[in-house]
C-alpha positions in Angstrom: -4.2 -30.2 3.6 -4.7 -31.4 0.0 -5.9 -28.8 -2.7 -9.1 -27.8 -2.4 -12.0 -28.5 -4.7 -13.8 -26.2 -7.2 -17.0 -25.1 -5.8 -18.3 -25.1 -9.5 -17.6 -28.3 -10.4 -16.5 -30.1 -7.5 -12.8 -31.1 -9.8 -9.4 -30.4 -7.7 -7.7 -27.3 -7.8 -4.2 -26.3 -8.6 -1.8 -23.5 -7.9 -1.2 -20.9 -10.8 -0.5 -17.2 -11.6 -3.5 -15.9 -14.0 -3.7 -12.1 -15.0 -6.3 -10.7 -13.6 -8.2 -6.9 -14.8 -8.3 -4.3 -11.7 -10.1 -1.1 -12.2 -10.5 1.9 -10.3 -12.8 4.5 -11.4 -12.2 3.7 -15.1 -8.8 2.8 -15.1 -7.5 -0.6 -15.0 -4.3 -2.5 -14.6 -3.5 -6.3 -15.1 -1.4 -8.1 -11.7 -0.6 -11.5 -12.0 -2.8 -13.2 -9.5 -2.0 -16.3 -7.3 -4.3 -18.7 -6.7 -5.9 -21.3 -6.9 -7.5 -22.2 -10.2 -10.1 -24.8 -11.6 -9.6 -25.8 -15.2 -13.1 -26.8 -15.8 -15.0 -24.1 -15.0 -12.8 -21.2 -14.7 -13.3 -20.8 -11.0 -10.7 -19.3 -8.6 -9.7 -19.4 -4.8 -7.3 -16.8 -3.2 -6.1 -16.8 -0.1 -4.8 -13.9 2.2 -1.2 -13.6 1.0 -2.8 -14.2 -2.6 -4.8 -11.2 -1.7 -2.1 -8.9 -0.6 -1.0 -9.2 -4.4 -4.2 -7.8 -5.7 -4.8 -5.3 -2.7 -1.0 -3.8 -3.7 -2.0 -3.1 -7.1 -5.6 -1.6 -6.3 -3.2 0.6 -3.7 -0.9 1.6 -6.5 -3.6 2.1 -8.8 -5.6 4.4 -6.7 -2.4 6.3 -5.8 -2.2 7.3 -9.3 -5.4 8.1 -10.3 -5.8 10.0 -7.3 -3.1 11.9 -7.2 -1.3 10.3 -3.9 2.0 9.2 -3.4 3.0 5.2 -4.2 5.1 3.5 -2.1 8.1 3.7 -3.7 7.8 7.7 -3.7 6.6 7.3 0.2 10.3 5.8 0.9 12.3 8.2 -0.9 11.0 11.3 0.6 11.8 9.9 3.9 14.7 8.8 3.3 15.7 12.4 1.7 14.5 13.4 4.9 16.9 11.1 7.1 13.8 9.8 9.3 13.3 6.8 10.5 9.8 4.9 9.5 8.5 5.5 13.2 10.4 9.1 13.5 8.2 9.8 10.4 4.8 8.4 11.7 5.4 10.4 14.6 6.5 13.9 13.0 4.2 13.6 10.0 1.3 11.6 10.6 0.0 8.4 11.4 1.8 6.8 14.0 4.5 4.7 14.5 3.9 2.2 12.1 2.1 4.3 9.6 5.0 4.6 7.3 5.8 0.9 7.7 2.4 -0.1 5.7 2.4 3.2 3.5 6.1 1.9 1.8 4.9 -1.8 2.1 1.8 -0.7 -0.2 -0.3 -2.1 2.3 -2.3 0.9 3.1 -2.5 3.9 0.7 -1.0 7.4 2.0 -3.7 9.3 2.9 -4.2 12.8 0.8 -2.6 14.7 4.0 0.2 12.8 4.1 0.7 12.7 0.5 0.6 17.0 0.5 2.9 16.8 3.7 5.2 14.6 2.0 5.2 16.6 -1.1 5.8 20.1 0.6 8.7 18.3 2.7 10.1 17.1 -0.6 10.1 20.9 -2.5 11.4 22.4 1.8 13.1 19.9 4.0 13.5 22.8 6.3 10.0 22.3 7.4 10.6 19.4 9.2 12.1 22.1 11.4 8.7 23.2 12.3 7.1 20.0 12.4 10.0 19.1 14.9 9.3 22.3 16.9 6.1 21.8 17.4 6.7 18.4 18.8 8.9 20.0 21.3 6.2 22.6 22.4 3.8 19.5 22.6 6.0 17.7 24.6 7.2 21.0 27.0 2.8 21.3 28.1 2.9 17.9 29.0 
C-alpha cells in the first residue's frame, strides 16, 4: 500500500514524528507523535501503533494528575514483593493479565490497585493477608 492522501488537499502524506500536546484536567505534556502528515494542510492520520504512543502518554499524565501509580512504580512494587505479573493480578486484583497492562502503560492502574500497592510497598507483610485469604477461598471451593 502506498502513502495515504490528505483528506483535505488530496496531496500525498508522509511518515514523520511531530510534537503533540496532550491535555488532561488542565495539565499537559508534549509527546513525539508518529503518523502520516500532510505538509500542505497540517492534517495527520494516526494508525494503531501510533495511537499507543499518545495513549501511553495520556495514561502517564492521568496517573500524575489523579495520584495513580505510573507503570514504572507498579513494576517496582510488584518486583519488590517477589510476584510474577500473573500472581500479582490474582492476589491484588485485576486478573491474570492486568499487571502486564499496567506495567506496559496500556491500562492505568485503578485507584483501588494503586492503594493496595502503596500499602504493600510500605508493609510487604500485608501480602500474607492476601495469600491467606486466597487459601481460605480456595478451601471453600
